[in-house]
matplotlib code that plots the C-alpha trace (Angstrom):
import matplotlib.pyplot as plt

x = [12.3, 13.9, 12.5, 11.6, 8.2, 6.5, 3.2, 3.6, 1.5, 2.5, 0.6, 3.0, 2.0, 4.3, 3.9, 5.7, 7.8, 5.4, 2.6, 3.2, 0.7, 3.2, 1.2, -1.6, -2.9, -0.6, 2.1, -0.1, -0.5, 3.1, 4.4, 2.2, 3.4, 7.0, 6.7, 5.2, 8.1, 10.7, 8.9, 8.8, 12.5, 13.2, 11.3, 8.1, 5.4, 2.6, -1.0, -2.1, -0.5, -2.6, -2.9, -3.5, -1.4, 0.6, 0.9, 0.9, -0.3, 1.3, 0.1, 2.8, 3.6, 6.8, 9.8, 12.0, 15.1, 15.0, 14.3, 11.5, 13.9, 15.8, 12.5, 11.3, 14.7, 14.8, 11.2, 11.8, 15.3, 14.6, 11.3, 12.7, 15.6, 13.2, 10.6, 13.2, 14.3, 10.8, 9.6, 10.9, 8.1, 8.0, 10.7, 10.7, 14.1, 12.5, 10.7, 11.3, 9.5, 8.9, 11.5, 9.1, 6.5, 4.0, 4.1, 1.5, 1.1, -2.1, -3.9, -4.5, -8.2, -8.1, -6.1, -9.2, -10.7, -7.4, -7.0, -10.4, -9.5, -6.4, -8.3, -10.7, -8.2, -9.3, -12.9, -11.9, -9.8, -12.8, -14.0, -10.9, -7.5, -4.3, -3.5, -6.9, -6.5, -3.0, -4.3, -7.1, -4.6, -2.4, -5.3, -6.5, -3.1, -2.9, 0.0, 0.4, 2.6, 3.6, 2.2, 4.8, 7.2, 4.8, 4.1, 7.5]
y = [26.8, 29.3, 27.6, 24.2, 23.6, 20.7, 19.7, 16.3, 15.0, 11.8, 9.7, 7.8, 5.0, 3.3, 1.4, 0.8, -2.4, -5.4, -2.8, -2.2, 0.5, 3.1, 6.2, 6.8, 10.0, 13.0, 10.8, 10.5, 14.2, 14.9, 12.3, 13.7, 17.2, 16.1, 14.2, 17.3, 19.4, 17.0, 16.7, 20.5, 20.7, 18.1, 20.3, 18.4, 20.4, 18.2, 18.8, 16.3, 13.8, 11.3, 7.7, 5.6, 3.9, 1.7, 3.5, 6.9, 8.5, 11.6, 13.6, 15.9, 18.2, 16.5, 18.6, 17.8, 18.2, 15.0, 11.3, 9.4, 7.1, 10.0, 11.6, 8.4, 7.8, 11.3, 11.0, 7.6, 8.2, 11.7, 10.8, 7.5, 9.3, 12.0, 9.6, 7.4, 10.5, 12.1, 10.6, 10.8, 8.6, 5.8, 3.7, 4.3, 2.7, -0.2, 1.9, 1.4, 1.8, -1.1, -1.2, -1.0, 1.6, 2.4, 5.6, 6.5, 9.4, 11.5, 13.5, 17.1, 16.5, 13.9, 15.8, 17.1, 13.6, 12.2, 14.9, 14.0, 10.3, 10.9, 13.1, 10.2, 7.5, 6.9, 6.3, 4.4, 1.9, 1.0, -0.8, -1.9, -3.3, -1.8, -4.9, -4.7, -1.0, -1.5, -4.3, -2.0, 0.9, -1.5, -2.7, 0.9, 1.9, -1.2, -2.9, -6.6, -7.9, -11.2, -11.1, -13.5, -10.6, -7.8, -8.2, -9.6]
z = [-29.7, -27.2, -24.1, -22.8, -21.4, -19.7, -18.1, -16.6, -13.7, -11.9, -9.4, -7.1, -4.8, -2.3, 0.9, 4.2, 4.4, 4.8, 4.8, 8.5, 9.8, 11.0, 10.4, 12.9, 14.3, 13.9, 12.3, 9.2, 8.6, 9.5, 7.0, 4.3, 4.9, 5.1, 1.8, 0.2, 1.3, 0.1, -3.3, -3.6, -2.8, -5.6, -8.0, -8.1, -6.3, -5.0, -5.7, -3.0, -0.7, 1.1, 2.2, 5.3, 7.9, 5.5, 2.2, 0.5, -2.7, -4.2, -7.1, -8.3, -11.3, -12.4, -13.7, -16.6, -14.4, -12.4, -13.2, -11.6, -9.9, -8.3, -7.2, -5.5, -3.9, -2.5, -1.1, 0.5, 1.9, 3.3, 4.8, 6.3, 8.0, 9.3, 10.6, 12.4, 14.3, 14.7, 17.9, 21.4, 22.8, 20.2, 18.6, 14.9, 14.3, 12.5, 10.0, 6.3, 3.0, 0.7, -2.1, -5.0, -6.1, -8.8, -10.8, -13.3, -15.8, -15.3, -17.9, -16.8, -17.3, -14.6, -12.0, -10.1, -9.7, -8.6, -6.0, -4.6, -4.7, -2.7, -0.2, 0.3, 1.1, 4.7, 3.6, 0.5, 2.5, 4.7, 1.6, -0.3, 0.8, -0.4, -2.5, -4.3, -4.8, -6.3, -8.6, -9.8, -10.5, -12.5, -14.5, -15.1, -16.4, -18.6, -16.6, -16.2, -13.4, -11.9, -8.4, -7.1, -7.2, -6.2, -2.5, -1.2]

ax = plt.figure().add_subplot(projection="3d")
ax.plot(x, y, z, "-o")
ax.set_aspect("equal")
plt.show()
């Protein structure tokens, strides 16, 4: 074949360290916009970024030019540095992302429903905790984990 083509959609979920609620008000939308920009710069344009005060969801079209680990590292390190410097009125020096993350492949036929799910995070989390949501996602994607190592 004379060219390489790909169509890979990934759903990435990660939380703040100890699920501290860092993103309130304008910080929430600013973080989502910043993560979208970083992802685009890494070659993975986002279809939707969303979440609540203690975690984020990204749906991106993933390129063949970067590994998942490098993508997540770029997202977390760049956004962490930016957020720590972003406020003159609040101290963000203690901000950090949790070390782990979940990343799941998404069928193109499920992209629209996942975009809507990510859009509805604020409403969704009035009914379900992050931990329960994450457990449900792991079950949905057929993953089994030892919870002793999941929330640390």
